[in-house]
N, C-alpha and C positions, 0 to 999 in steps of 0.2 A: 504494500500500500504506500508506504513512505518512500520506497525505492522508486516507484513510478513517479512520485512527486519530484524526487531528486532528478530523475532522468528527464522529466519534462522541463525543469528549469535549466538543466545542463544543455540539452539539445537546443532549446530556444536561444540561449546565450551564445552557444557555438555557431549556430546557423546565422544569427544576427551579426556576429563578428565576421563570418565568412562572406556574407553578402556585402557588408559595408567596410571591409578591411582597407580598401584603397583610400576611402575618404577619411577613416579614422587615423590611418598612418600619416596623413598630411596634417592632421590637427593635433595629434598626440605624439610626442617624440619617442617615447619608449616602446611603441608598438611596431615600429618599422622592422625590427629583426624577425618578427613573427609573421609578416605579410607573405613571405615565401612559403611558409608552412600552410597558411590559410588559403593560398591560391593553388595549393597542391591538388591535383585532380582526385586522387583517392580520398583525401580528407573531405573534399566537398561532396563527393558522391556518397560516401558512408554517412556523413552528417545529414545530408538530404534524405537518404533512405531511413535513417533512424528517426528523424523528425516526423516523417510521414507515419512510420510504424507506431511511435509513441503517441502521436496525436490520435490515431485511430483507436488505439487501446484505451486512451483516456476518455474517449466518447462514452464508453461503457463502464468506466470506473467511477466510483463515488468515494468521497472521503467523509469522515464523521463531521457533522456540523455544516455541511454544504448542501445546497440544492443540487438535484441531479442535473448534470451537464453544465448548468449555469455557472457554477464556481470555477470551472476550468474552461469556460467558453473562449476567452481571449487567448490563453496559451494554446488551445486546440486550433483555433483559426490561424494564428500566426505560425504555429508549427507546421500545419499543413501547407500554408502558402509558401513559407520559406523552403520547406522540403521540396515542393513541386518546382519552385524556381531554380533550386540548385540542380535538380535532376534534368530539367529542361535545358539549363545552361550547358550541362555536360553533353546532353543528347545532340543539341544543335552544333556544338563545337566538333564533335567526333563523327556524327552521322548526318550532318546538315547538307552535305553535298551529294549524298547518294539519292537515287531515285526512290528507294523504298521509304524514305522518311518524308516524302512529298505529300503527306496527309494534310498538311496545312494547320493542324492543331498546334504542333510545336512551334511553327513559325508565327502563328497568331499570338500565342502566349508570350513568346520572346519579343515580338514587336510591341505588344502592349506593356510588358514589364521592364523592358530595357532601361527606360529613363528613370524608373522608380526603384531599381534594385537597392540603391543606397538607403533610400527612405524606408523601404520595407525591412532592410537589415537593421536599421537603427530602431525601428518600432519593435521588431522581434526581440532585439537585445533588451530594450526597455521593459517589454512585457515579461521577459524571463527574469530580469532583476526584480521587478515589482512583485512578481508571483513568489519569488523567494522571500522578499521582505514581508509581504502581506498575503499569506497563503489562503486565507478564507474569504478574501474580498469577492464580492459579487458586483456585477455592473448595475444592479438595481438598488 
């Protein structure tokens, strides 16, 4: 139960950092040595996959003192979104030129999300940190 809570916070924070690492490295001096690791393809794919998996599991998980689903709504939404964007980014970089990937879904997602990757990363990071500080907060 609390392990899933920790995994939710950890995956949201890591996915947020992975999506916004180039922006954060320009603003914060001490982060630049970690940018190479965060831009690493296996790190991004594993983090994206774990975000999606943990978010889907959290849809059905409840914690004591919370409303069903509502208590984890923001971490679930940001985790799914960040995970999907990390996987789509990998997919378009490695399989974007082949004819098999010409379904249009990946291209539409990438076209819509490309300008907002940094913003989504910062929001995902903030939701992860806030969820760690205030675990039982609900949006209502």
